[in-house]
ROSE-4610 file (N, C-alpha, C; in Angstrom, 1 decimal, always signed):
// ROSE-4610
residu = [M/M/M/T/T/T/A/A/A/S/S/S/V/V/V/T/T/T/S/S/S/R/R/R/A/A/A/L/L/L/D/D/D/V/V/V/L/L/L/G/G/G/A/A/A/F/F/F/D/D/D/G/G/G/D/D/D/H/H/H/R/R/R/S/S/S/L/L/L/T/T/T/L/L/L/S/S/S/E/E/E/L/L/L/A/A/A/R/R/R/R/R/R/A/A/A/G/G/G/L/L/L/P/P/P/L/L/L/T/T/T/T/T/T/A/A/A/H/H/H/R/R/R/L/L/L/A/A/A/G/G/G/E/E/E/L/L/L/C/C/C/R/R/R/W/W/W/G/G/G/A/A/A/L/L/L/H/H/H/R/R/R/R/R/R/A/A/A/T/T/T/G/G/G/E/E/E/Y/Y/Y/V/V/V/I/I/I/G/G/G/R/R/R/R/R/R/L/L/L/W/W/W/D/D/D/L/L/L/G/G/G/L/L/L/L/L/L/A/A/A/P/P/P/V/V/V/P/P/P/T/T/T/G/G/G/L/L/L/R/R/R/E/E/E/A/A/A/A/A/A/S/S/S/P/P/P/F/F/F/L/L/L/H/H/H/D/D/D/L/L/L/Y/Y/Y/A/A/A/A/A/A/T/T/T/L/L/L/A/A/A/T/T/T/V/V/V/H/H/H/L/L/L/A/A/A/V/V/V/A/A/A/D/D/D/G/G/G/A/A/A/Q/Q/Q/A/A/A/L/L/L/Y/Y/Y/V/V/V/D/D/D/R/R/R/I/I/I/S/S/S/G/G/G/N/N/N/A/A/A/T/T/T/V/V/V/P/P/P/I/I/I/V/V/V/S/S/S/K/K/K/V/V/V/G/G/G/S/S/S/R/R/R/L/L/L/P/P/P/M/M/M/H/H/H/A/A/A/T/T/T/G/G/G/V/V/V/G/G/G/K/K/K/V/V/V/L/L/L/L/L/L/A/A/A/H/H/H/A/A/A/E/E/E/P/P/P/D/D/D/V/V/V/L/L/L/A/A/A/A/A/A/A/A/A/L/L/L/G/G/G/A/A/A/L/L/L/T/T/T/R/R/R/I/I/I/T/T/T/P/P/P/Y/Y/Y/T/T/T/V/V/V/V/V/V/R/R/R/P/P/P/D/D/D/R/R/R/L/L/L/L/L/L/E/E/E/Q/Q/Q/L/L/L/R/R/R/R/R/R/V/V/V/R/R/R/A/A/A/D/D/D/G/G/G/Y/Y/Y/A/A/A/T/T/T/T/T/T/A/A/A/E/E/E/E/E/E/M/M/M/S/S/S/A/A/A/G/G/G/A/A/A/C/C/C/S/S/S/V/V/V/A/A/A/V/V/V/P/P/P/V/V/V/R/R/R/G/G/G/P/P/P/G/G/G/G/G/G/E/E/E/V/V/V/V/V/V/A/A/A/A/A/A/L/L/L/G/G/G/I/I/I/V/V/V/V/V/V/P/P/P/D/D/D/L/L/L/R/R/R/R/R/R/Q/Q/Q/Q/Q/Q/Q/Q/Q/R/R/R/L/L/L/V/V/V/A/A/A/A/A/A/L/L/L/R/R/R/V/V/V/A/A/A/A/A/A/Q/Q/Q/G/G/G/I/I/I/G/G/G/R/R/R/T/T/T/L/L/L/P/P/P/P/P/P/A/A/A/P/P/P/P/P/P/Q/Q/Q/A/A/A/P/P/P/A/A/A/P/P/P/A/A/A]
num = [1/1/1/2/2/2/3/3/3/4/4/4/5/5/5/6/6/6/7/7/7/8/8/8/9/9/9/10/10/10/11/11/11/12/12/12/13/13/13/14/14/14/15/15/15/16/16/16/17/17/17/18/18/18/19/19/19/20/20/20/21/21/21/22/22/22/23/23/23/24/24/24/25/25/25/26/26/26/27/27/27/28/28/28/29/29/29/30/30/30/31/31/31/32/32/32/33/33/33/34/34/34/35/35/35/36/36/36/37/37/37/38/38/38/39/39/39/40/40/40/41/41/41/42/42/42/43/43/43/44/44/44/45/45/45/46/46/46/47/47/47/48/48/48/49/49/49/50/50/50/51/51/51/52/52/52/53/53/53/54/54/54/55/55/55/56/56/56/57/57/57/58/58/58/59/59/59/60/60/60/61/61/61/62/62/62/63/63/63/64/64/64/65/65/65/66/66/66/67/67/67/68/68/68/69/69/69/70/70/70/71/71/71/72/72/72/73/73/73/74/74/74/75/75/75/76/76/76/77/77/77/78/78/78/79/79/79/80/80/80/81/81/81/82/82/82/83/83/83/84/84/84/85/85/85/86/86/86/87/87/87/88/88/88/89/89/89/90/90/90/91/91/91/92/92/92/93/93/93/94/94/94/95/95/95/96/96/96/97/97/97/98/98/98/99/99/99/100/100/100/101/101/101/102/102/102/103/103/103/104/104/104/105/105/105/106/106/106/107/107/107/108/108/108/109/109/109/110/110/110/111/111/111/112/112/112/113/113/113/114/114/114/115/115/115/116/116/116/117/117/117/118/118/118/119/119/119/120/120/120/121/121/121/122/122/122/123/123/123/124/124/124/125/125/125/126/126/126/127/127/127/128/128/128/129/129/129/130/130/130/131/131/131/132/132/132/133/133/133/134/134/134/135/135/135/136/136/136/137/137/137/138/138/138/139/139/139/140/140/140/141/141/141/142/142/142/143/143/143/144/144/144/145/145/145/146/146/146/147/147/147/148/148/148/149/149/149/150/150/150/151/151/151/152/152/152/153/153/153/154/154/154/155/155/155/156/156/156/157/157/157/158/158/158/159/159/159/160/160/160/161/161/161/162/162/162/163/163/163/164/164/164/165/165/165/166/166/166/167/167/167/168/168/168/169/169/169/170/170/170/171/171/171/172/172/172/173/173/173/174/174/174/175/175/175/176/176/176/177/177/177/178/178/178/179/179/179/180/180/180/181/181/181/182/182/182/183/183/183/184/184/184/185/185/185/186/186/186/187/187/187/188/188/188/189/189/189/190/190/190/191/191/191/192/192/192/193/193/193/194/194/194/195/195/195/196/196/196/197/197/197/198/198/198/199/199/199/200/200/200/201/201/201/202/202/202/203/203/203/204/204/204/205/205/205/206/206/206/207/207/207/208/208/208/209/209/209/210/210/210/211/211/211/212/212/212/213/213/213/214/214/214/215/215/215/216/216/216/217/217/217/218/218/218/219/219/219/220/220/220/221/221/221/222/222/222/223/223/223/224/224/224/225/225/225/226/226/226/227/227/227/228/228/228/229/229/229/230/230/230/231/231/231/232/232/232/233/233/233/234/234/234/235/235/235/236/236/236/237/237/237/238/238/238/239/239/239/240/240/240/241/241/241/242/242/242/243/243/243/244/244/244/245/245/245/246/246/246/247/247/247/248/248/248/249/249/249/250/250/250/251/251/251/252/252/252]
x = [-2.3/-2.8/-1.6/-1.4/-0.4/-0.7/+0.2/+0.0/-0.1/-1.1/-1.2/-0.1/+0.0/+1.0/+0.7/-0.6/-1.0/-0.5/-0.8/-0.4/+1.1/+1.8/+3.3/+3.8/+3.2/+3.6/+3.3/+2.2/+1.8/+2.8/+3.3/+4.3/+5.5/+5.9/+7.1/+6.9/+5.8/+5.5/+5.4/+4.9/+4.7/+6.0/+7.1/+8.4/+9.0/+8.4/+8.9/+8.1/+8.7/+8.0/+8.9/+8.5/+9.2/+10.7/+11.0/+12.3/+13.1/+12.4/+13.1/+12.6/+13.2/+12.8/+13.6/+14.7/+15.4/+15.9/+15.8/+16.2/+17.0/+18.0/+18.7/+17.8/+18.1/+17.3/+17.2/+18.3/+18.3/+17.4/+17.5/+16.7/+15.2/+14.9/+13.6/+13.0/+13.7/+13.3/+13.0/+13.9/+13.8/+12.6/+12.4/+11.3/+9.9/+9.9/+8.7/+8.4/+9.4/+9.2/+9.2/+10.0/+10.0/+11.4/+11.4/+12.7/+13.4/+14.7/+15.4/+15.0/+14.9/+14.5/+13.1/+12.2/+10.8/+10.8/+11.5/+11.6/+12.2/+13.2/+13.9/+13.0/+12.2/+11.3/+10.1/+9.6/+8.5/+9.0/+10.1/+10.7/+10.9/+11.4/+11.6/+10.3/+9.2/+7.9/+7.4/+7.5/+7.0/+7.8/+9.1/+9.9/+9.4/+9.1/+8.7/+7.3/+6.5/+5.2/+5.3/+6.4/+6.6/+6.3/+5.9/+5.6/+6.9/+8.0/+9.3/+10.3/+11.4/+12.5/+13.8/+14.7/+16.0/+17.1/+17.7/+18.8/+20.0/+20.9/+22.2/+23.0/+22.8/+23.5/+22.9/+21.8/+21.1/+20.0/+19.8/+18.8/+17.4/+16.4/+15.0/+14.4/+13.6/+12.8/+11.4/+10.4/+9.1/+9.1/+8.4/+8.4/+7.4/+7.6/+6.7/+5.3/+5.0/+3.7/+2.8/+3.3/+2.5/+2.2/+3.1/+2.8/+1.7/+1.8/+0.7/-0.7/-0.7/-1.9/-2.4/-1.4/-1.8/-2.5/-2.1/-2.7/-4.2/-4.6/-6.0/-6.9/-6.3/-7.1/-7.8/-9.1/-9.9/-9.6/-8.9/-8.4/-8.7/-10.0/-11.1/-11.1/-12.2/-12.2/-12.0/-11.0/-10.8/-10.0/-9.6/-9.0/-7.8/-6.8/-5.5/-5.7/-6.6/-6.8/-7.5/-8.5/-9.2/-8.2/-7.3/-6.5/-5.3/-4.8/-3.5/-3.4/-4.4/-4.2/-4.1/-4.8/-4.8/-3.5/-3.0/-1.6/-0.6/-0.7/+0.3/+0.1/-1.2/-1.5/-0.9/-1.1/-0.5/+1.0/+1.6/+3.1/+3.5/+2.8/+3.2/+3.1/+2.1/+1.8/+2.8/+3.3/+4.0/+5.5/+5.7/+7.0/+7.4/+6.4/+6.5/+6.1/+6.5/+6.1/+4.6/+3.9/+2.4/+2.1/+1.3/+0.9/-0.6/-0.9/-2.3/-2.3/-3.1/-3.1/-4.5/-4.6/-5.9/-5.6/-6.6/-6.5/-6.3/-5.4/-5.2/-5.0/-6.1/-6.0/-5.7/-4.7/-4.3/-3.1/-2.9/-1.8/-2.3/-1.4/-1.8/-1.0/-1.8/-1.2/-1.0/+0.2/+0.4/+0.2/-0.9/-1.2/-0.7/-0.2/+0.5/+1.3/+2.3/+3.2/+3.9/+4.1/+5.0/+6.0/+7.3/+8.4/+8.7/+8.8/+9.1/+10.6/+10.8/+12.2/+12.9/+12.2/+12.8/+13.6/+14.6/+15.4/+14.8/+13.8/+13.0/+13.1/+13.5/+13.6/+12.2/+12.0/+10.7/+10.9/+10.1/+10.3/+9.2/+8.2/+7.1/+7.5/+7.0/+7.0/+5.7/+5.4/+4.1/+4.1/+3.0/+2.8/+3.3/+4.0/+4.4/+3.3/+3.5/+2.6/+3.3/+2.7/+3.3/+2.2/+2.7/+1.7/+0.9/-0.4/-1.3/-1.0/-0.6/-0.4/+0.7/+1.6/+2.8/+2.9/+1.8/+1.8/+0.5/+0.6/-0.5/-1.7/-1.4/-2.5/-3.0/-2.2/-2.6/-3.6/-3.3/-4.1/-5.5/-5.5/-6.8/-7.6/-7.0/-7.7/-8.1/-7.2/-7.6/-8.7/-8.8/-9.8/-11.2/-11.2/-12.5/-12.6/-11.8/-11.7/-12.8/-13.1/-14.0/-13.4/-14.3/-13.8/-12.7/-12.9/-11.9/-10.5/-10.5/-9.3/-8.6/-9.4/-8.9/-8.3/-9.0/-8.5/-7.2/-7.1/-5.8/-4.7/-5.0/-3.9/-3.5/-4.4/-4.1/-3.3/-3.5/-2.7/-1.3/-1.0/+0.3/+1.0/+1.0/+1.6/+3.1/+3.9/+5.3/+6.0/+7.0/+7.8/+8.8/+8.7/+9.6/+10.6/+10.2/+11.2/+10.8/+11.7/+11.3/+10.0/+9.5/+8.2/+7.0/+7.2/+6.0/+5.0/+3.8/+2.7/+2.5/+2.7/+2.5/+1.6/+1.1/+0.1/-1.3/-2.1/-3.5/-4.3/-4.3/-5.2/-4.8/-3.5/-3.1/-3.4/-3.3/-3.7/-5.2/-6.0/-7.4/-7.8/-7.2/-7.4/-7.1/-5.9/-5.5/-6.6/-7.0/-8.0/-9.3/-9.7/-10.9/-10.8/-9.6/-9.3/-9.3/-8.8/-8.8/-10.2/-11.1/-12.5/-13.1/-12.8/-13.3/-12.8/-11.4/-10.8/-10.8/-10.9/-10.9/-9.5/-8.4/-7.1/-6.2/-5.1/-4.2/-2.8/-2.0/-0.6/+0.3/+1.5/+2.6/+3.8/+4.7/+5.9/+7.0/+7.8/+8.9/+8.5/+7.3/+6.8/+7.2/+7.4/+7.8/+9.2/+9.8/+11.2/+11.7/+12.9/+13.4/+13.5/+13.1/+13.2/+12.0/+11.0/+9.8/+8.5/+7.7/+6.4/+5.4/+4.2/+3.1/+1.8/+1.0/-0.4/-1.2/-2.4/-3.3/-4.7/-5.5/-7.0/-7.7/-8.9/-9.7/-10.1/-10.2/-10.8/-12.1/-13.3/-14.6/-15.1/-15.8/-16.4/-17.8/-18.5/-19.7/-20.8/-20.7/-21.6/-21.2/-20.1/-19.6/-18.6/-18.4/-17.5/-16.1/-15.2/-13.8/-13.2/-12.7/-12.1/-10.6/-10.0/-8.5/-8.1/-6.8/-6.3/-5.2/-5.2/-4.3/-3.4/-2.1/-1.1/+0.1/+0.7/+1.9/+3.0/+4.2/+5.4/+6.3/+6.6/+7.5/+8.5/+9.5/+10.4/+9.8/+8.9/+8.3/+6.9/+6.0/+4.6/+4.3/+5.1/+4.8/+4.3/+4.9/+4.6/+3.6/+3.3/+2.5/+1.4/+1.1/+0.1/-1.2/-1.7/-3.1/-3.1/-2.1/-2.0/-2.0/-1.3/-1.3/-2.6/-3.2/-4.5/-5.5/-5.5/-6.5/-6.2/-5.0/-4.7/-5.1/-4.8/-5.2/-6.7/-7.4/-8.9/-9.5/-9.0/-9.4/-9.2/-7.9/-7.6/-8.5/-8.7/-9.5/-10.9/-11.4/-12.8/-12.9/-11.8/-11.8/-11.8/-10.9/-10.8/-12.2/-12.8/-14.1/-15.2/-15.2/-16.2/-16.0/-14.8/-14.5/-14.5/-14.6/-14.6/-15.9/-15.8/-17.1/-17.8/-19.1/-19.9/-19.4/-19.5/-19.1/-20.0/-19.5/-20.4/-21.4/-22.6/-23.6/-23.1/-23.4/-23.0/-23.9/-23.3/-24.0/-25.0/-26.2/-27.2/-26.7/-26.9/-26.5/-27.3/-26.7/-27.4/-28.5/-29.6/-30.8/-30.6]
y = [+14.5/+15.6/+16.1/+17.4/+18.0/+17.9/+17.4/+17.2/+18.6/+18.7/+20.0/+20.2/+21.4/+21.7/+20.9/+20.7/+19.9/+18.5/+17.9/+16.5/+16.3/+17.2/+17.1/+17.3/+18.2/+18.3/+17.0/+16.4/+15.1/+14.0/+14.1/+13.1/+13.3/+14.5/+14.7/+14.1/+14.4/+13.8/+12.3/+11.8/+10.3/+9.6/+10.4/+9.7/+9.1/+9.6/+9.1/+7.9/+6.9/+5.8/+5.2/+4.1/+3.5/+3.2/+2.9/+2.5/+3.7/+4.8/+6.1/+7.3/+7.4/+8.4/+9.7/+9.6/+10.8/+10.7/+11.7/+11.7/+12.9/+12.6/+13.8/+14.3/+15.5/+16.1/+15.2/+14.6/+13.8/+12.6/+12.0/+10.8/+11.2/+12.4/+12.9/+13.1/+13.7/+13.9/+12.6/+11.6/+10.4/+9.6/+9.5/+8.8/+9.5/+10.8/+11.5/+11.6/+11.2/+11.2/+12.6/+13.5/+15.0/+15.4/+16.4/+17.0/+17.6/+17.6/+18.1/+19.5/+20.4/+21.8/+21.9/+21.1/+21.1/+20.6/+19.5/+18.9/+19.9/+20.6/+21.6/+22.7/+23.2/+24.3/+23.8/+22.7/+22.2/+21.8/+21.2/+20.9/+22.2/+23.2/+24.5/+25.0/+25.0/+25.5/+24.6/+23.3/+22.4/+22.6/+22.9/+23.2/+24.5/+25.5/+26.8/+26.6/+25.7/+25.5/+24.6/+23.8/+22.8/+21.4/+21.1/+19.7/+18.9/+19.6/+19.0/+19.8/+19.1/+19.7/+19.4/+20.4/+20.1/+20.1/+19.0/+18.9/+19.6/+19.8/+20.5/+19.7/+18.4/+17.6/+17.7/+18.4/+18.6/+17.6/+16.6/+15.6/+16.2/+15.7/+16.1/+15.0/+15.4/+14.5/+15.1/+14.3/+14.8/+15.8/+16.9/+18.0/+17.7/+18.4/+18.2/+18.6/+19.5/+20.0/+18.9/+18.0/+16.9/+15.9/+15.8/+14.9/+15.5/+16.8/+17.5/+17.3/+17.4/+17.2/+15.8/+14.9/+13.5/+13.0/+13.7/+13.4/+13.8/+14.6/+15.0/+14.0/+13.1/+12.2/+11.2/+11.0/+10.0/+8.6/+7.8/+6.5/+5.3/+5.0/+5.8/+6.9/+7.7/+8.8/+8.3/+8.8/+8.5/+7.2/+6.5/+5.2/+5.2/+6.1/+6.1/+6.6/+7.6/+8.0/+7.0/+6.3/+5.2/+4.1/+3.7/+2.6/+2.8/+4.1/+4.3/+3.7/+3.9/+3.3/+1.8/+1.2/-0.3/-0.8/-0.1/-0.5/-0.4/+0.6/+0.7/-0.4/-0.7/-1.9/-3.2/-3.4/-4.6/-4.6/-3.5/-3.5/-3.8/-3.1/-3.4/-4.8/-5.5/-6.9/-7.9/-7.5/-8.4/-8.0/-6.7/-6.1/-6.4/-6.7/-7.0/-5.8/-5.8/-4.8/-5.0/-3.9/-3.9/-3.0/-3.5/-2.9/-2.6/-1.5/-1.2/-0.8/-1.5/-1.3/-1.2/-0.5/-0.5/-0.9/-1.2/-1.6/-0.3/-0.4/+0.6/+0.0/-0.3/-1.1/-2.5/-3.1/-4.4/-4.4/-3.4/-3.3/-3.0/-3.3/-2.9/-1.6/-0.6/+0.7/+0.8/+0.9/+0.9/+2.3/+2.5/+3.8/+4.0/+3.0/+3.2/+2.0/+2.2/+1.1/+1.5/+0.5/+0.6/-0.5/+0.0/-1.0/-1.8/-3.1/-3.9/-4.0/-4.7/-4.8/-6.0/-7.0/-8.2/-7.9/-8.7/-8.5/-9.2/-8.6/-9.1/-8.2/-8.6/-7.7/-7.2/-5.9/-5.2/-4.3/-4.5/-3.7/-2.6/-2.7/-1.7/-0.4/+0.7/+2.0/+2.6/+3.6/+4.3/+5.0/+4.8/+5.4/+4.5/+3.4/+2.5/+1.5/+0.9/+0.0/-1.3/-2.4/-3.8/-4.7/-5.6/-6.5/-7.3/-7.4/-8.1/-9.5/-10.2/-11.7/-12.1/-11.2/-11.6/-11.1/-10.5/-10.0/-10.4/-10.5/-10.9/-10.0/-8.7/-7.7/-7.7/-7.9/-7.9/-9.0/-10.2/-11.4/-11.2/-10.6/-10.3/-9.3/-8.3/-7.3/-8.0/-8.8/-9.5/-10.5/-11.1/-12.1/-11.4/-10.1/-9.4/-8.4/-8.5/-7.5/-7.7/-6.7/-6.8/-7.7/-8.3/-9.2/-8.6/-7.3/-6.7/-6.6/-6.3/-6.2/-7.5/-8.5/-9.9/-10.3/-10.1/-10.4/-9.8/-8.5/-7.7/-8.3/-8.7/-9.3/-10.7/-11.5/-12.8/-12.7/-11.6/-11.5/-10.9/-10.6/-10.0/-10.7/-12.0/-12.7/-12.9/-11.9/-11.9/-12.6/-13.3/-14.0/-13.0/-12.9/-12.0/-12.7/-13.8/-14.8/-16.2/-17.2/-18.5/-19.0/-18.4/-18.9/-18.1/-17.1/-16.3/-17.2/-17.1/-17.9/-17.2/-17.9/-17.3/-18.1/-19.2/-20.0/-19.5/-19.1/-18.6/-19.5/-20.8/-21.8/-21.9/-21.9/-22.0/-20.7/-19.5/-18.3/-18.3/-18.7/-18.6/-19.6/-20.7/-21.6/-20.9/-20.2/-19.5/-18.4/-17.7/-16.6/-17.2/-18.4/-19.1/-19.4/-19.8/-20.1/-18.9/-17.8/-16.5/-16.1/-16.2/-15.9/-16.8/-18.1/-19.1/-18.9/-18.7/-18.7/-17.3/-16.3/-14.9/-14.3/-15.0/-14.4/-15.0/-14.3/-14.7/-14.8/-15.7/-15.8/-15.8/-15.4/-15.6/-16.1/-16.8/-17.3/-17.0/-15.9/-15.5/-15.3/-14.8/-14.6/-13.2/-12.2/-10.9/-10.6/-11.2/-11.1/-12.2/-12.7/-13.9/-13.5/-14.5/-14.3/-13.6/-13.3/-12.6/-13.3/-13.6/-14.2/-13.2/-13.3/-12.4/-13.1/-12.4/-12.8/-11.6/-11.6/-10.4/-10.8/-9.8/-10.0/-8.8/-8.9/-7.8/-6.8/-5.5/-4.5/-4.1/-4.3/-4.0/-2.7/-2.0/-0.8/-1.0/+0.1/+0.1/-0.8/-0.9/-1.7/-3.1/-3.5/-4.9/-5.0/-4.0/-4.1/-4.1/-4.8/-4.7/-3.4/-2.6/-1.3/-1.3/-2.3/-2.3/-3.7/-3.8/-5.1/-4.7/-5.5/-5.3/-6.5/-6.3/-7.4/-7.2/-8.3/-8.4/-9.2/-8.7/-9.4/-9.9/-11.2/-11.9/-12.8/-13.3/-14.2/-15.6/-16.0/-17.4/-17.4/-18.1/-18.1/-19.4/-20.4/-21.8/-21.9/-21.2/-21.3/-20.3/-19.2/-18.1/-17.7/-18.4/-18.0/-17.7/-18.6/-18.5/-17.3/-17.1/-16.0/-14.7/-14.6/-13.4/-13.1/-14.2/-14.0/-13.5/-14.0/-13.6/-12.1/-11.7/-10.3/-9.4/-9.8/-9.0/-8.8/-9.9/-9.8/-8.9/-8.9/-8.0/-6.5/-6.3/-4.9/-4.5/-5.4/-5.1/-4.8/-5.5/-5.2/-3.9/-3.6/-2.3/-1.1/-1.3/-0.2/-0.1/-1.2/-1.2/-0.5/-0.7/+0.0/+1.5/+1.9/+3.4/+4.1/+3.4/+4.1/+4.9/+6.1/+6.9/+6.3/+6.5/+6.0/+6.6/+5.9/+6.5/+7.6/+8.7/+9.8/+9.3/+9.9/+9.5/+9.8/+9.0/+9.1/+10.2/+11.0/+12.0/+11.3/+11.8/+11.2/+11.3/+10.2/+10.2/+11.2/+11.9/+12.9/+12.3/+13.0/+12.5/+12.4]
z = [-30.4/-29.5/-28.7/-28.6/-27.8/-26.3/-25.5/-24.1/-23.4/-22.5/-21.8/-20.8/-20.3/-19.2/-18.0/-17.7/-16.5/-16.6/-17.8/-18.0/-17.9/-18.5/-18.4/-17.0/-16.2/-14.8/-14.0/-14.4/-13.7/-14.1/-15.4/-15.9/-15.1/-14.7/-13.9/-12.5/-11.9/-10.6/-10.6/-11.7/-11.9/-12.1/-12.4/-12.6/-11.3/-10.2/-8.9/-8.5/-7.9/-7.3/-6.2/-5.7/-4.5/-4.8/-6.1/-6.5/-7.0/-7.2/-7.8/-6.9/-5.7/-4.8/-5.0/-5.7/-6.0/-7.4/-8.2/-9.6/-10.1/-10.9/-11.5/-12.6/-13.1/-14.1/-15.3/-15.8/-17.0/-16.7/-15.5/-15.2/-15.2/-14.6/-14.5/-15.9/-16.8/-18.1/-18.9/-18.7/-19.4/-18.9/-17.5/-17.0/-17.3/-17.4/-17.7/-19.2/-20.0/-21.5/-22.0/-21.4/-21.8/-22.2/-23.1/-23.4/-22.1/-22.1/-20.9/-20.5/-21.5/-21.2/-20.6/-21.1/-20.6/-19.2/-18.9/-17.6/-16.6/-17.1/-16.2/-15.8/-16.8/-16.5/-15.6/-15.9/-15.0/-13.6/-13.5/-12.2/-11.4/-12.0/-11.3/-10.8/-11.6/-11.2/-10.0/-10.1/-9.0/-7.8/-7.9/-6.7/-6.0/-6.8/-6.2/-5.5/-6.0/-5.4/-4.2/-4.1/-3.0/-3.3/-4.6/-4.9/-5.1/-5.5/-5.6/-4.7/-4.4/-3.7/-4.4/-4.6/-5.3/-4.2/-4.1/-3.1/-3.5/-2.6/-2.9/-3.9/-4.0/-5.0/-6.4/-6.5/-7.8/-8.1/-7.2/-7.4/-6.9/-7.5/-7.2/-6.4/-5.4/-4.6/-4.4/-4.0/-3.8/-2.6/-2.7/-1.7/-0.6/+0.5/+1.7/+1.4/+0.5/+0.3/-0.3/-1.1/-1.6/-0.5/+0.5/+1.6/+2.5/+2.7/+3.4/+2.8/+1.4/+0.7/+0.8/+0.7/+0.7/+2.0/+3.1/+4.4/+4.4/+3.5/+3.4/+2.7/+2.0/+1.2/+2.0/+1.7/+2.5/+2.0/+2.8/+2.4/+3.4/+3.6/+3.5/+4.7/+4.7/+5.7/+7.1/+7.8/+9.2/+9.4/+8.4/+8.6/+9.4/+9.0/+9.8/+11.2/+11.4/+12.8/+13.6/+13.1/+13.8/+14.1/+13.2/+13.3/+14.2/+14.3/+15.0/+16.4/+17.3/+18.6/+18.6/+17.7/+17.6/+17.0/+16.1/+15.5/+16.7/+17.5/+18.6/+19.6/+19.9/+20.8/+20.2/+18.9/+18.3/+18.4/+18.1/+18.2/+19.7/+20.7/+22.1/+22.5/+21.9/+22.3/+21.5/+20.4/+19.5/+19.3/+19.3/+19.0/+17.5/+16.7/+15.3/+14.4/+13.2/+12.3/+11.9/+12.1/+11.8/+10.6/+9.7/+8.5/+8.4/+7.8/+7.5/+6.0/+5.2/+3.7/+3.2/+2.1/+1.3/-0.1/-0.8/-2.2/-3.1/-4.0/-5.0/-6.4/-7.1/-8.3/-7.9/-8.5/-8.3/-7.3/-6.6/-5.6/-4.2/-3.2/-1.9/-1.5/-1.2/-0.8/+0.7/+1.2/+2.7/+3.2/+4.0/+4.5/+5.9/+6.6/+7.9/+8.2/+9.1/+9.4/+10.7/+11.6/+12.8/+12.7/+12.7/+12.5/+13.8/+13.6/+14.7/+15.1/+16.2/+16.7/+16.1/+15.6/+15.1/+13.8/+13.6/+12.4/+11.3/+10.7/+9.5/+8.4/+7.2/+6.0/+5.7/+5.7/+5.4/+4.2/+3.2/+2.0/+1.8/+2.7/+2.6/+3.3/+2.8/+3.4/+3.4/+4.3/+4.2/+2.8/+2.1/+0.8/-0.3/+0.0/-1.1/-1.5/-2.7/-3.2/-3.5/-3.1/-3.4/-4.0/-4.8/-5.5/-4.5/-4.7/-3.8/-3.6/-4.7/-4.6/-3.8/-3.4/-2.7/-1.2/-0.7/+0.6/+1.4/+2.7/+3.5/+3.4/+3.6/+3.5/+2.1/+1.1/-0.3/-0.6/-0.1/-0.3/+0.3/+1.5/+2.1/+1.2/+0.7/-0.1/-1.4/-2.0/-3.3/-3.1/-2.0/-1.7/-1.7/-1.5/-1.4/-2.5/-3.5/-4.6/-5.6/-6.4/-7.5/-8.6/-9.4/-10.4/-11.4/-11.7/-12.7/-12.0/-10.7/-10.0/-9.9/-9.6/-9.5/-10.8/-11.9/-13.2/-13.5/-13.2/-13.4/-12.6/-11.4/-10.5/-11.1/-11.5/-12.0/-13.3/-14.0/-15.3/-15.1/-13.8/-13.6/-12.4/-12.4/-11.2/-11.4/-11.0/-11.2/-10.0/-10.3/-9.2/-8.6/-7.3/-6.6/-5.8/-5.2/-4.5/-5.1/-4.7/-5.2/-4.6/-3.6/-2.9/-3.3/-4.2/-4.7/-5.4/-5.1/-5.9/-7.2/-8.3/-9.6/-10.5/-9.9/-10.6/-10.3/-11.3/-11.0/-10.2/-10.6/-9.9/-8.4/-8.1/-6.7/-5.9/-6.6/-5.9/-5.6/-6.6/-6.4/-5.3/-5.1/-4.0/-2.7/-2.6/-1.4/-1.1/-2.1/-1.8/-1.3/-1.8/-1.3/+0.2/+0.6/+2.0/+2.8/+2.3/+3.0/+3.3/+2.4/+2.6/+3.7/+3.6/+4.5/+5.9/+6.0/+7.3/+8.0/+7.1/+7.7/+7.9/+7.3/+7.4/+6.3/+6.0/+5.0/+5.5/+5.0/+5.4/+4.2/+4.4/+3.3/+4.0/+3.3/+3.8/+2.8/+3.0/+2.2/+0.8/+0.5/-0.8/-1.4/-0.4/-0.8/-0.6/+0.5/+0.7/+1.6/+1.4/+2.1/+3.6/+4.4/+5.9/+6.5/+5.7/+6.2/+6.0/+7.0/+6.9/+7.4/+6.9/+7.3/+7.5/+8.3/+8.5/+8.6/+8.0/+7.9/+7.9/+8.4/+8.5/+7.8/+7.5/+6.9/+8.0/+7.6/+8.4/+7.7/+8.4/+7.8/+8.3/+7.3/+7.6/+8.3/+8.6/+9.3/+8.6/+7.2/+6.5/+6.2/+6.8/+6.7/+5.5/+4.7/+3.6/+4.0/+3.3/+3.6/+3.1/+4.0/+3.6/+3.7/+4.4/+4.6/+5.0/+5.1/+5.7/+6.7/+7.8/+8.9/+9.0/+9.0/+9.0/+9.9/+10.2/+11.0/+10.2/+10.3/+9.6/+10.7/+10.6/+11.6/+10.9/+11.6/+10.9/+10.6/+11.5/+11.4/+12.0/+11.3/+11.8/+12.5/+12.4/+12.8/+14.3/+15.2/+16.6/+17.1/+16.3/+16.9/+15.9/+14.9/+13.9/+14.6/+15.4/+15.9/+16.9/+17.7/+18.6/+17.9/+16.8/+16.0/+15.3/+14.8/+14.2/+15.2/+16.4/+17.4/+17.7/+17.9/+18.2/+17.0/+15.8/+14.7/+14.6/+14.8/+14.7/+15.8/+17.0/+18.0/+17.5/+17.0/+16.6/+15.4/+14.4/+13.2/+13.6/+14.6/+15.0/+15.7/+16.5/+17.1/+16.1/+15.1/+14.1/+13.4/+13.0/+12.3/+13.2/+14.5/+15.3/+15.4/+15.3/+15.4/+14.1/+13.0/+11.7/+11.5/+11.0/+10.8/+9.6/+9.6/+8.4/+7.1/+6.0/+4.7/+4.4/+3.8/+3.4/+2.3/+2.3/+1.3/-0.1/-1.1/-2.4/-3.1/-3.9/-4.7/-5.6/-5.8/-6.7/-8.1/-8.9/-10.3/-11.0/-12.0/-12.8/-13.6/-13.7/-14.4/-15.9]
């Protein structure tokens, strides 16, 4: 079946990710699986619309118009706005990097972040996705995920550092403790020198809609203090979240 113009344009946009934020035309064509001439034509059209931007060096990057559209996405509705003051309160109390993430398949999608003052290697960015099994917020989300999401994550346990958990039985035991204790921790599982602790954010119906986390160099002396601060902030976010919109009735 011949690919439609829309699907090929989406292939061009899908060529970008956290590790490929700027691409030459040849790189763009190769990653999108398109002939060079087709990639050039589509990139030009996307630049004129604002979905892409072509730098003076000739490289392409995602355009600001896509960012503007992305801010309209309900992830869930009102989450970033509700969470913002609590993220700032957490940062003021800890001076650590604060994360807010939601589940996106078997990955954690970072929807907001405040960078801390401590010299801790941070690999996340707003809009980036990281594997759930190697991050504090991800383990919280995975502990409350649907069975198909859990199965997908267990089937893709890649080792990122020497401390990344890649044994399914060990991860399942950690997730059981996350549900029992109400928080998750990591120790240099995503990047060397970075530890994290995270708690769930629950919506008005009690469902887990996000995870709130902090990244620090060491948890040994401050874990309980950070857990307490995170729980207060998560409860505050949950109380201010608007109710989920009613679901459309299924067709008869």
